[in-house]
N, C-alpha and C positions, 0 to 999 in steps of 0.2 A: 443634814446628811452624816453620818459616822465615817471618820477617816482614819484609817491604819496605814502608815507609811513602812514601808518594809526595808527601804537600802538607806539607812540613817548613820553616818559614822561617827566613832567617837576615837578618842586618844587618851591614854594615860599620860599624866602630867611630864613624866619624864621621858617619854617612848619616842617623841618625835625628833629629840636631839640624838636618839641613837639609832633611830630609822626614820629618817626625812622622808617625805613625801615622794615618790617616784619621779626622776625628773622629766619633766616634759617643757614646753615653752611658754608656761603659765607666767604671768606677771609678777613681779616681786611683792606688789600690794596685795594681789588676790592670796598670795602664799600666806602671807602675814596674816590677813584676815581668817582665812581658814585654819591656820593653826592657833589662833585665839578661840575659835568657835567649836573646834573639834574638842578641846578639853572643858568646855563650859557645860555646865546642865540647867542651872538657874538663873543665869542672868541674862541669856540672850535665847537660848534654846526653848525653854518652856513659855516664856512671853510671846515668843513666834509662832509656837504652835497654839497657843490660846488665841491670838490674833486672826490666825486662819482656819479655826475649828479643825485642827488635827489632834484627836483625842489619845492616839499612841503612836509612838516611834518605836520600831523594832531596830536595836543598836546593834552595831558590828564594828568590829575594830578596823581602822582606816588602813588602807595601801601603803606600802605592801604588805602591811601585817606580819603573819609568822612567816609566811612565802618569802619574806625578804631576808630570810635567816638559812644559813648553810648547815650550821652544827645541829644535830639532832638533840643533844641534851639542852642546849640554849632554847631551842624552839619549845620542848617540852616543859620547862620552866616559865617561859614567856607565856606561853598558853594558859596553863594555871594561873598564872598572876592576872593576867587581862581578864579571863572568866571571873574570876574572885572579885576584881574591881568593878566589872559589869554588873555581878549580882548584887553588889552594894547598892550600885546607882538605882537598881530595878526595886531593892528592898525600900529604899527611901521614896520612891515614886511608883509603888506597884500598879496604879490605874493609869501611869501615863508612859510606862516604859517597859519594853519585852526586849530578850536578846538573841541574837545568834552567837554561837560559841566560836572561838579561834581554836584551832585542832592542829598538831603539828603530825602533819603528812609527812615530814620527813622520817617518821617512823610509822608506818602503819597500825600496827598493833596498839602504839601508844595513843595515836589518835583515837582509835575506837573507845580505849578506856577513858580518854579526858571527854569524848563526846558523852560517855555514858555518866560520867560524873557530873557534866555540866547539865545535862538533861534532868537527871534523876534527882541529885543531890542540890544543885543550884536553880533549877526550874527554868532554864534556857528552852529555846523553842526549835534549836536545829543547830545548823553550823554555816559559816560564810567562809570561804576560801578565796584567796585572790588568783585565780588561774593556776598554773602548774605549780609544782613545788621541784625547784632545784632542777629543772627540765624533765621532771617525768610527770605524765599526764595521767588521769585516774581510770582509764580502761586498762592498765597495766595490770597484770595478775596479782601483784603483790597489795593492791588496794582493795580486793573483795572483802577483806577482813573488816574494813570500814566502810563499805556498802552493805554488809550483814548487818552491821550495828545500826545503819541509818534504817533499815528496813525493821529491825527488831523494836525500835525506840517509834516509829513510825513518826519521824522528824524529816524535814527536807534539808538537801543541800543546796545553799545559794552560791553560784559561780560566778564571781565578778571578777573583772580585769584588774591587772595593776601588778603583777608579779614582775619581777625584773625580765628584761626579753631575753628569750633562751635562744633566740636565733638573730642573726644580721641578715637585715633585707637590703639587698642591692637598691631595690627601688626607692628607698628611702634617702639615697645619697643626697646632700645637698638642701634636703627638705625637712629638718627636725621638727617642723611643725604637726606635720603628719603622725608623730610619735605619741601616744597616747590617747586620750579620750575623743581628740580629733578625728582619729581613723584607727591606728594599728591595734588599739584595745579591742574592738569590735571583733573584727575579723580574726584575732587571735582567740579570744573567747568562744568564737563562733565555730571555728576550727577544731578546739579543745571538744565543744559539745558534741560535733559530728565525729569525733574519734570515739566518745563513748557510745553514741548511737550503734556506728557501723562495727564497732568493736564487741557490741552484744553485751555491754553493761546492763541494759533493761530489760534482755533477755534472761540472763542470770540472775538479775534482781528485780522482778516484775513489780514489786511493791514500792520500789524506790522512788522519791521525788526530787526533781531538781528544779531550781530557780534561776533563770536568768532576767538579768537587768537589761533598761535600755530598749526596751519593746523587744525583747527575746535576741538583742545583738543583731538584727536583722533577718534571723532564720525562718520566721513565720511567712515570709515575703519570698522565699526560696525553696517551699516544700513541693510544689508541683516540679521544676525543675529536679530536685533532688530524687523524686521518685522515677521521674523518666528517665534520667540516666542511670539510677542504680539498677533499673529492670532490664538494662542493654547489656550488662555485665554478665559475664559466663557462671561467676561463683557469686551465689545470693543467700547466705547463710543465716539471714535474719528471720524471725519468725513473723514479722508484719513488715509492710511498707515503712520506708524511713519515718514519712510525716505521720505515721499511726502513734508513733513514741510523744507527738507534740500535743498538748492538750490532756494528754493522760499522765505518764512520767516526768513529761517537762512542761512547768508554768512559766510565766514571765511577767515582769513588772514594765511600768509604763516609764521609769524613772530617766529624767533628762530629754525626753523624747516628747516635746509638747507640739505634737501633730496629730489633728482630729483625723485626717486621712489615714495616718500610722494607726490609730487607735480603731478605727473602723475596719481596716485591712487586716489587723491582728486578730480582732474579735471574729472576723468572716473567716479567717484562715484556721485556727486553732479553738474557737469557743470562747463565749464570755466567762465559762466558770474556769477559766485557766489564765485570766488577765487579773492583775492585782495593781494596788496604787502604788506609788514610792516617789520620793522628791530626790532623792541623793543629796540630802544635807550633809555637810553645807557647801557642796560643790555646785548645786543649783539653786533657783529660786524657790522659797516655798509660795511664795505669793502666785507666781506663775503656775506652779504646779497645781495649785487648788484651782484657779480658774479655770485651767485646760480642762480638768474633769468636770467642774460644774457646768462649763458651756459645751460639753461634747455632745454631738448629735448622735446620742445613742439611747434605747428607752431607759425608762426610771427603772426598770428592774435590774438592766445590765449595769447602770451607774452603781446600784447599791452592792451588786455583786464584785465589781472592780474596786470600789471606796473600801468597802470592809468585810462583805461576807465571804468571799472566797478565801482571803486571809484568815478571818477565824476559824473556818474550817479547816484549813491545810494546817494551821500552827496550834489548833485546839485552845483556842482563846476565847470562846463562848462558853 
């Protein structure tokens, strides 16, 4: 079975010293391990891929990435540097690595220009951003120029968690363990996605494609409720029911959710054509991810779709 993993992080050797991983309650030992693995390509990453049968990793700049920067000029320069570095990795191992561009959405027109350079000149396969940028969400009108470019180039945007928190949640007081991937990142990214849906992004940009990790940040399991409550509102400006954008404009990966019940539920909710494989390396176990998919109680045809066919189609890899 061919495996393409879509949410696999890397870092520039000097990037982590200036842009440390977003602070959570993660142990110091794990952080040290991840910091080593993020900057490696050949010593650990490729042997691990070979051991578990992953043919291709689609690499992206780790959290908080460009979304951790406040200055637009610095964000533009760092995006170019990260994308050039990523393109060099891919050039050395063209059959094993592809990439999502980092984009400076601090300045939407510059982000559109960098996306075009990254895709057209460097051969990258789309873009990945770590949630909001400086508290701005991508349903806001200034980002239409970026959505236009995504449609023009026919590449997806991967919306990943991990930007510095834009809000202070009273419910988190006394429970720092809830901050980050344990809980807050999921609802923050899901809420951002619903802003895009209800804000009409996919009506204005019907050919745009968004990818969500972590089994769609839980959203596939809320679609019936979303439709039901939306139908009760007096103002319903969308062209379709909210759920209709999932599986069409919005696709998901399984990254970090090794639950067969969740996988079967997601396939039932949005269709097998909209679900893709990912590990979330180095933050999740490659061994567990591959074993999860190989043993999943789904049809052979659906397994091939999740493993590689959907990614090849969406990212134009075949």
